[in-house]
Residue, then its C-alpha position, 0 to 999 in steps of 0.5 A: m500500500i502506498v502513502p497518499e504522498e505517492l499520488t501526484d496532485e494530478d492523480r488526486l485531482t483525477l480521483k476527485t474528478g471521477a468521484f465528485g463528478a459521478v455524484f454530480l451526474v446522478s444528482n443532475v439527472d433529477p435536479g431540485m433545490l431541496s434535494v440538492l442539500k440532501e444529496s450533498l450531505a449524502a455524498s459527503d457522508a459516503f466520502a467520509d467513510a473512505s479510508g487510506v489513500v482514497r480518503a486522502a485523495l478525496t478530502t485534500g486539495p482543490l475541488p475539480r472543475l467540471p464543465r458547466d455548459s451541459a450534462l453531456e460535457v460533464e459526462a464526457k469528462v467524468l466517465p473517462a476520469l473514473g476509468a483513469a482513476v481506477r488505472i492510477l490506483r491499479e498502478k500505484s495502490p492496487a489494494d485501493v481499487a476496490a475501495y475507490r469503486e465502492v466509495v464512488l458507487a456508495a456516494a452515487d447510490r446515497v445521492a439517488r436515494a436522498h430524495a424520494g428514492v432512486a428514479p429510473a434515470e438515476a439508476a441508469m446513470i449509476e450503471r454508466i458510472r459502474a461501467a466506467l469503473g470497470e465493474e460488471v453491469 
């Protein structure tokens, strides 16, 4: 297992872009003002449950910058970032690959469930996230 310092700033930003972006994608599928607060808290709780390298990557440094023009642009940036994050961890900290996948999927699921249950569009987005993480759909 590596220590967090062995991940570069760029590596940590890639992990964050994937994780925070996944939460944004699920949240944005079924937007609403009241649900935004609940969803943000749900995602924060999931990220706080992470440990080791994954927690350090997700809780330190700057927040990622996501496109603001369209959900398709966000998806085009986030889904590849998820795959890149898995590759980075596979190379530098293989023991943390499963933990990253689990925390991203847990955050996405908690966001989807935070307001009136999981909508079909949210479930579909979670499946795209799962595929980007290299998990069986």
